[in-house]
KOLKE-370136 format. One record per residue: residue in three letters; x, y, z of N, C-alpha, C in turn; residue number from 0. Coordinates in steps of 0.02 Angstrom, whole numbers. Example, Ala and Ser with C-alpha at 12.3 -4.5 7.8 and 13.67 -1.06 7.14 Angstrom:
<pts>
PT  res    n.xx    n.yy    n.zz   ca.xx   ca.yy   ca.zz    c.xx    c.yy    c.zz    n
PT  Ala     660    -284     390     615    -225     390     660    -165     390    0
PT  Ser     642    -112     354     684     -53     357     645       2     394    1
</pts>
This chain:
<pts>
PT  res    n.xx    n.yy    n.zz   ca.xx   ca.yy   ca.zz    c.xx    c.yy    c.zz    n
PT  Met   -2187    2825    1867   -2155    2795    1807   -2173    2839    1747    0
PT  Lys   -2120    2854    1705   -2133    2893    1647   -2152    2846    1590    1
PT  Pro   -2193    2870    1542   -2214    2827    1487   -2158    2818    1437    2
PT  Leu   -2161    2766    1396   -2115    2754    1342   -2135    2798    1284    3
PT  Asn   -2089    2832    1255   -2103    2875    1197   -2094    2839    1132    4
PT  Met   -2140    2791    1120   -2134    2749    1058   -2157    2789     998    5
PT  Arg   -2134    2764     940   -2153    2799     878   -2224    2777     854    6
PT  Lys   -2257    2823     823   -2326    2813     802   -2330    2762     745    7
PT  Asn   -2381    2722     747   -2395    2677     690   -2419    2715     631    8
PT  Glu   -2380    2718     578   -2399    2754     516   -2411    2707     457    9
PT  Thr   -2428    2644     474   -2442    2593     421   -2518    2584     419   10
PT  Pro   -2543    2552     366   -2615    2539     359   -2637    2480     406   11
PT  Gly   -2590    2446     434   -2603    2387     477   -2612    2407     551   12
PT  Phe   -2622    2358     593   -2631    2369     664   -2584    2322     705   13
PT  Leu   -2567    2344     764   -2528    2305     809   -2564    2299     876   14
PT  Ile   -2577    2236     897   -2606    2222     960   -2560    2180    1001   15
PT  Thr   -2543    2199    1064   -2496    2162    1104   -2526    2137    1169   16
PT  Phe   -2497    2082    1195   -2522    2047    1252   -2466    2037    1303   17
PT  Cys   -2472    2063    1362   -2420    2057    1410   -2447    2037    1479   18
PT  Gly   -2405    2009    1520   -2426    1987    1587   -2381    1931    1612   19
PT  Leu   -2392    1911    1673   -2354    1854    1701   -2366    1790    1665   20
PT  Asp   -2319    1745    1668   -2333    1676    1644   -2393    1651    1681   21
PT  Gly   -2442    1625    1648   -2501    1598    1680   -2557    1650    1688   22
PT  Cys   -2547    1709    1658   -2598    1762    1664   -2659    1751    1620   23
PT  Gly   -2655    1707    1570   -2712    1694    1528   -2706    1727    1458   24
PT  Lys   -2650    1758    1444   -2645    1793    1379   -2648    1745    1320   25
PT  Thr   -2620    1687    1324   -2622    1640    1271   -2694    1619    1253   26
PT  Thr   -2734    1607    1305   -2803    1588    1297   -2843    1644    1264   27
PT  Met   -2831    1706    1284   -2866    1763    1256   -2845    1777    1181   28
PT  Met   -2780    1763    1169   -2756    1770    1099   -2791    1720    1053   29
PT  Lys   -2797    1659    1078   -2831    1607    1037   -2902    1627    1020   30
PT  His   -2939    1654    1067   -3007    1678    1054   -3009    1733    1000   31
PT  Leu   -2963    1781    1010   -2959    1838     962   -2938    1816     894   32
PT  Ile   -2892    1772     890   -2868    1746     825   -2925    1711     788   33
PT  Ala   -2963    1670     824   -3019    1636     793   -3072    1684     766   34
PT  Glu   -3082    1738     799   -3129    1790     778   -3104    1831     719   35
PT  Leu   -3042    1854     725   -3016    1900     673   -3000    1867     606   36
PT  Glu   -2979    1805     612   -2955    1772     549   -3014    1757     499   37
PT  Lys   -3076    1768     525   -3134    1760     480   -3136    1813     427   38
PT  Asn   -3115    1872     443   -3121    1930     398   -3057    1971     386   39
PT  His   -3004    1952     420   -2944    1992     415   -2881    1950     405   40
PT  Asn   -2829    1982     377   -2765    1947     371   -2726    1959     434   41
PT  Leu   -2707    1903     466   -2670    1907     531   -2598    1885     524   42
PT  Phe   -2558    1914     568   -2489    1887     578   -2480    1880     652   43
PT  Val   -2468    1820     677   -2462    1808     748   -2389    1794     764   44
PT  Thr   -2361    1825     814   -2292    1817     832   -2281    1823     905   45
PT  Lys   -2217    1817     927   -2202    1825     999   -2134    1854    1010   46
PT  Gln   -2124    1883    1068   -2061    1912    1088   -2042    1885    1157   47
PT  Pro   -1976    1879    1171   -1922    1881    1123   -1923    1823    1075   48
PT  Thr   -1886    1826    1023   -1888    1773     971   -1849    1713     999   49
PT  Asn   -1851    1659     961   -1817    1597     981   -1742    1604     987   50
PT  Ala   -1714    1655     950   -1642    1666     952   -1622    1685    1023   51
PT  Val   -1664    1722    1058   -1650    1738    1126   -1672    1686    1176   52
PT  Arg   -1732    1657    1163   -1760    1608    1208   -1716    1546    1215   53
PT  Ser   -1680    1530    1162   -1637    1471    1163   -1565    1485    1187   54
PT  Ser   -1551    1549    1202   -1482    1566    1221   -1468    1544    1293   55
PT  Glu   -1405    1534    1309   -1384    1507    1374   -1405    1557    1429   56
PT  Ile   -1394    1621    1416   -1410    1669    1468   -1484    1676    1482   57
PT  Phe   -1526    1671    1431   -1600    1671    1442   -1621    1610    1480   58
PT  Arg   -1598    1552    1460   -1618    1489    1492   -1595    1486    1564   59
PT  Thr   -1536    1518    1578   -1513    1519    1646   -1559    1559    1690   60
PT  Tyr   -1581    1617    1667   -1625    1659    1708   -1695    1628    1713   61
PT  Met   -1716    1591    1662   -1784    1559    1667   -1783    1496    1708   62
PT  Asp   -1730    1457    1703   -1733    1389    1729   -1693    1375    1792   63
PT  Cys   -1652    1424    1814   -1604    1410    1869   -1607    1464    1921   64
PT  Pro   -1595    1447    1984   -1593    1497    2038   -1527    1535    2040   65
PT  Asp   -1473    1505    2013   -1407    1535    2014   -1393    1573    1951   66
PT  His   -1387    1641    1959   -1377    1684    1902   -1308    1716    1905   67
PT  Asp   -1263    1694    1947   -1200    1727    1961   -1155    1733    1900   68
PT  Ala   -1164    1692    1850   -1121    1693    1792   -1137    1750    1745   69
PT  Phe   -1195    1783    1753   -1215    1833    1706   -1238    1897    1740   70
PT  Asp   -1229    1953    1705   -1256    2017    1726   -1325    2024    1693   71
PT  Tyr   -1378    2036    1733   -1445    2043    1705   -1450    2093    1650   72
PT  Arg   -1414    2150    1656   -1419    2201    1602   -1399    2173    1537   73
PT  Ser   -1352    2126    1534   -1332    2095    1471   -1389    2059    1438   74
PT  Leu   -1430    2023    1476   -1487    1991    1451   -1541    2040    1428   75
PT  Ser   -1550    2092    1468   -1598    2143    1451   -1580    2178    1385   76
PT  Leu   -1516    2192    1375   -1495    2223    1315   -1502    2177    1255   77
PT  Leu   -1488    2114    1267   -1497    2062    1214   -1570    2058    1194   78
PT  Ala   -1616    2056    1242   -1688    2051    1227   -1711    2116    1195   79
PT  Ala   -1688    2174    1216   -1710    2238    1188   -1688    2243    1113   80
PT  Ser   -1626    2220    1102   -1602    2219    1033   -1642    2172     988   81
PT  Asp   -1659    2114    1016   -1700    2065     979   -1769    2092     964   82
PT  Arg   -1798    2130    1012   -1865    2157    1003   -1863    2212     951   83
PT  Leu   -1811    2253     951   -1805    2307     903   -1798    2279     832   84
PT  Gln   -1757    2229     823   -1746    2197     759   -1814    2165     737   85
PT  His   -1848    2134     782   -1912    2101     767   -1967    2150     747   86
PT  Val   -1970    2206     782   -2019    2257     766   -2007    2286     696   87
PT  Asn   -1945    2306     684   -1930    2343     623   -1923    2299     560   88
PT  Lys   -1905    2237     571   -1891    2195     511   -1942    2135     503   89
PT  Val   -1985    2127     553   -2036    2073     547   -2107    2103     554   90
PT  Ile   -2117    2137     611   -2186    2161     624   -2205    2220     577   91
PT  Glu   -2165    2268     571   -2181    2326     530   -2192    2308     456   92
PT  Pro   -2153    2267     425   -2167    2246     356   -2236    2212     348   93
PT  Glu   -2257    2175     398   -2324    2144     397   -2378    2198     401   94
PT  Met   -2367    2248     442   -2416    2302     452   -2419    2346     387   95
PT  Lys   -2365    2353     352   -2363    2390     291   -2404    2359     238   96
PT  Gln   -2415    2293     244   -2460    2258     197   -2532    2261     219   97
PT  Gly   -2546    2297     272   -2614    2304     296   -2638    2250     343   98
PT  Asn   -2591    2208     366   -2609    2153     409   -2619    2174     482   99
PT  Ile   -2656    2136     519   -2660    2147     593   -2610    2099     626  100
PT  Val   -2563    2129     666   -2514    2090     700   -2533    2080     772  101
PT  Leu   -2531    2018     798   -2541    2003     867   -2476    1978     896  102
PT  Ser   -2452    2012     947   -2386    1989     977   -2394    1966    1050  103
PT  Asp   -2372    1904    1059   -2370    1875    1127   -2308    1904    1163  104
PT  Arg   -2317    1953    1205   -2268    1996    1238   -2242    2048    1190  105
PT  Tyr   -2214    2103    1220   -2191    2157    1181   -2137    2193    1220  106
PT  Phe   -2115    2252    1196   -2062    2290    1229   -2077    2306    1303  107
PT  Tyr   -2141    2309    1320   -2161    2323    1388   -2133    2270    1436  108
PT  Ser   -2128    2209    1412   -2104    2153    1454   -2030    2164    1470  109
PT  Cys   -1994    2192    1424   -1921    2206    1434   -1916    2256    1491  110
PT  Leu   -1956    2310    1486   -1954    2360    1539   -1977    2334    1607  111
PT  Ala   -2028    2294    1607   -2053    2264    1670   -2000    2223    1703  112
PT  Asn   -1967    2179    1665   -1915    2135    1694   -1855    2176    1718  113
PT  Leu   -1836    2227    1682   -1778    2267    1702   -1793    2303    1769  114
PT  Arg   -1851    2334    1773   -1871    2369    1834   -1879    2321    1892  115
PT  Ala   -1908    2265    1881   -1923    2215    1933   -1858    2187    1963  116
PT  Arg   -1804    2191    1925   -1742    2164    1950   -1697    2222    1979  117
PT  Gly   -1728    2280    1988   -1694    2332    2026   -1658    2386    1982  118
PT  Phe   -1673    2386    1917   -1640    2436    1872   -1689    2492    1851  119
PT  Glu   -1723    2519    1902   -1773    2572    1889   -1745    2634    1858  120
PT  Glu   -1682    2648    1871   -1655    2711    1849   -1622    2708    1779  121
PT  Asp   -1619    2648    1749   -1587    2640    1684   -1625    2679    1630  122
PT  Gly   -1590    2725    1596   -1624    2768    1548   -1619    2741    1476  123
PT  Trp   -1571    2696    1464   -1558    2673    1396   -1621    2637    1365  124
PT  Ile   -1661    2604    1406   -1718    2569    1378   -1769    2618    1350  125
PT  Tyr   -1773    2677    1381   -1820    2727    1355   -1795    2755    1286  126
PT  Glu   -1730    2760    1280   -1702    2782    1216   -1717    2732    1161  127
PT  Ile   -1706    2667    1175   -1720    2616    1125   -1795    2613    1106  128
PT  Ala   -1840    2628    1156   -1910    2627    1146   -1931    2679    1091  129
PT  Glu   -1894    2730    1082   -1913    2781    1033   -1910    2753     962  130
PT  Ser   -1877    2697     951   -1872    2665     886   -1921    2608     878  131
PT  Val   -1964    2599     928   -2010    2542     928   -2081    2570     916  132
PT  Ile   -2121    2535     874   -2188    2556     859   -2234    2549     920  133
PT  Lys   -2273    2599     935   -2321    2596     988   -2381    2555     966  134
PT  Pro   -2402    2506    1006   -2461    2464     985   -2524    2506     981  135
PT  Asp   -2569    2485     936   -2633    2517     931   -2676    2499     993  136
PT  Ile   -2665    2438    1016   -2696    2419    1082   -2643    2374    1119  137
PT  Ala   -2634    2391    1182   -2587    2351    1223   -2629    2322    1282  138
PT  Phe   -2639    2257    1280   -2676    2224    1335   -2628    2200    1387  139
PT  Phe   -2644    2210    1450   -2604    2185    1506   -2651    2142    1548  140
PT  Phe   -2633    2079    1559   -2675    2032    1593   -2651    2024    1666  141
PT  Asp   -2697    2036    1712   -2679    2035    1786   -2710    1975    1820  142
PT  Val   -2671    1946    1864   -2695    1889    1903   -2651    1884    1963  143
PT  Pro   -2677    1864    2024   -2633    1856    2081   -2577    1809    2066  144
PT  Val   -2520    1819    2095   -2461    1779    2080   -2474    1704    2093  145
PT  Glu   -2506    1691    2149   -2519    1621    2168   -2560    1583    2114  146
PT  Glu   -2608    1619    2086   -2652    1587    2037   -2611    1580    1972  147
PT  Ala   -2571    1628    1953   -2530    1623    1894   -2481    1565    1898  148
PT  Val   -2450    1555    1954   -2403    1500    1965   -2440    1433    1964  149
PT  Ala   -2498    1431    1993   -2538    1366    1994   -2555    1348    1921  150
PT  Arg   -2574    1397    1881   -2588    1383    1810   -2528    1354    1772  151
PT  Val   -2471    1386    1787   -2409    1361    1755   -2394    1290    1776  152
PT  Arg   -2401    1276    1842   -2387    1208    1870   -2434    1154    1840  153
PT  Arg   -2492    1175    1815   -2539    1126    1786   -2517    1106    1717  154
PT  Arg   -2468    1140    1688   -2444    1119    1622   -2393    1064    1635  155
PT  Pro   -2404    1003    1607   -2359     946    1621   -2285     962    1611  156
PT  Glu   -2270     998    1557   -2201    1016    1541   -2169    1064    1587  157
PT  Glu   -2211    1096    1628   -2181    1149    1673   -2199    1138    1746  158
PT  Lys   -2222    1080    1764   -2242    1068    1833   -2182    1073    1883  159
PT  Asn   -2122    1061    1858   -2062    1065    1902   -2015    1125    1884  160
PT  Arg   -2040    1168    1845   -1998    1225    1824   -1981    1273    1879  161
PT  Tyr   -1920    1296    1880   -1899    1346    1931   -1937    1411    1919  162
PT  Ile   -1968    1439    1973   -2002    1502    1969   -1979    1547    2027  163
PT  Asp   -1953    1603    2013   -1932    1652    2065   -1996    1689    2089  164
PT  Met   -2021    1669    2145   -2085    1697    2171   -2079    1771    2188  165
PT  Asp   -2025    1790    2218   -2014    1861    2236   -2017    1903    2173  166
PT  Leu   -1986    1880    2119   -1986    1915    2059   -2056    1923    2028  167
PT  Gln   -2096    1869    2036   -2165    1871    2007   -2206    1927    2039  168
PT  Tyr   -2199    1938    2105   -2236    1989    2140   -2215    2058    2113  169
PT  Lys   -2149    2066    2102   -2122    2129    2077   -2148    2140    2005  170
PT  Leu   -2146    2089    1966   -2167    2094    1896   -2240    2112    1891  171
PT  Arg   -2282    2084    1935   -2353    2101    1931   -2364    2176    1943  172
PT  Lys   -2329    2203    1991   -2333    2275    2006   -2309    2316    1949  173
PT  Glu   -2253    2294    1917   -2224    2332    1863   -2272    2333    1802  174
PT  Tyr   -2301    2275    1786   -2348    2272    1727   -2407    2320    1739  175
PT  Thr   -2432    2320    1800   -2490    2364    1815   -2469    2438    1805  176
PT  Asn   -2411    2455    1830   -2389    2525    1824   -2373    2546    1753  177
PT  Ile   -2344    2499    1715   -2329    2511    1643   -2392    2520    1604  178
PT  Cys   -2442    2477    1617   -2507    2483    1584   -2536    2552    1595  179
PT  Thr   -2536    2574    1658   -2566    2640    1673   -2529    2696    1641  180
PT  Ala   -2461    2694    1642   -2419    2748    1616   -2423    2753    1538  181
PT  Asn   -2436    2696    1507   -2433    2693    1433   -2501    2685    1400  182
PT  Gly   -2555    2696    1434   -2622    2692    1403   -2644    2623    1383  183
PT  Gly   -2620    2573    1418   -2641    2506    1404   -2709    2488    1431  184
PT  Ile   -2734    2428    1418   -2799    2403    1443   -2784    2345    1491  185
PT  Leu   -2800    2358    1555   -2788    2306    1606   -2848    2259    1614  186
PT  Val   -2836    2196    1606   -2891    2147    1609   -2877    2096    1665  187
PT  Ser   -2921    2092    1712   -2914    2040    1764   -2938    1975    1739  188
PT  Thr   -2895    1924    1738   -2916    1859    1713   -2942    1814    1772  189
PT  Met   -2960    1845    1827   -2996    1811    1877   -3070    1811    1863  190
PT  Gln   -3089    1852    1813   -3160    1851    1791   -3172    1789    1748  191
PT  Pro   -3235    1772    1736   -3250    1717    1690   -3220    1730    1623  192
PT  Glu   -3200    1678    1589   -3163    1683    1525   -3202    1725    1472  193
PT  Asp   -3269    1714    1471   -3306    1751    1420   -3310    1824    1434  194
PT  Lys   -3310    1844    1497   -3309    1916    1515   -3243    1948    1498  195
PT  Cys   -3188    1911    1508   -3122    1937    1490   -3120    1947    1414  196
PT  Tyr   -3144    1899    1379   -3139    1904    1305   -3184    1962    1279  197
PT  Asp   -3242    1973    1312   -3285    2027    1289   -3248    2095    1293  198
PT  Ile   -3209    2104    1346   -3169    2167    1351   -3122    2173    1293  199
PT  Ile   -3088    2119    1274   -3038    2119    1223   -3073    2129    1155  200
PT  Asn   -3126    2091    1143   -3161    2095    1079   -3191    2163    1069  201
PT  Asn   -3219    2194    1119   -3251    2259    1110   -3198    2313    1096  202
PT  Ala   -3142    2310    1128   -3087    2357    1117   -3060    2350    1045  203
PT  Val   -3052    2290    1021   -3026    2278     955   -3078    2302     901  204
PT  Lys   -3141    2288     914   -3193    2309     867   -3193    2385     861  205
PT  Glu   -3186    2420     916   -3184    2493     915   -3122    2516     876  206
PT  Met   -3064    2485     888   -3006    2504     850   -3014    2496     776  207
PT  Leu   -3042    2441     754   -3055    2426     683   -3105    2474     653  208
PT  His   -3156    2488     692   -3209    2537     669   -3178    2605     657  209
PT  Asn   -3136    2630     706   -3107    2693     699   -3054    2695     644  210
PT  Gly   -3025    2639     629   -2974    2634     576   -3002    2614     510  211
PT  Asn   -3068    2603     509   -3104    2585     445   -3077    2522     416  212
PT  Leu   -3055    2475     452   -3030    2411     423   -3083    2359     430  213
</pts>
């Protein structure tokens, strides 16, 4: 897999992203990091894709239903990529220009992972769009066996009966791992104790801030 040629962060702020399967533990790790950073830094916490995409019929069909015959997956991927590009350039970057630290729940990497996991490995357009997206200062990828991730999701009362494409989850796990390796991300196994997982994250962020003198 070739790396994404994202544009360099040239703002005084920082961008930290969190990706992985649903149930991988990224939300828990984000909460720990937010509690730590907000003591001394200005934060902006966000997520991708935005609600404009999450509430769309095509997105909800792919998330909630086994029958996708009414839609071409590329159309959803293009919609999500467009949403992420708009979000990066008009929401995230302005925050970073003010010197803020931005934490994003999912990022452009998720768009690539989903596209490849659904069989579109040869699509080149996503790499072209990535050239207009800011490369994170740190990209965390959280890894967990699919069965454990799904069990965690099922423990959420509002999602205990949610449709989950298991075959897709196995493919997504592989893609996230490969994307992390190809793009210089930090892979964190959340099968470790919670405090050990957070130590990895906290140490990486401290080093980033030290090197950036923030």
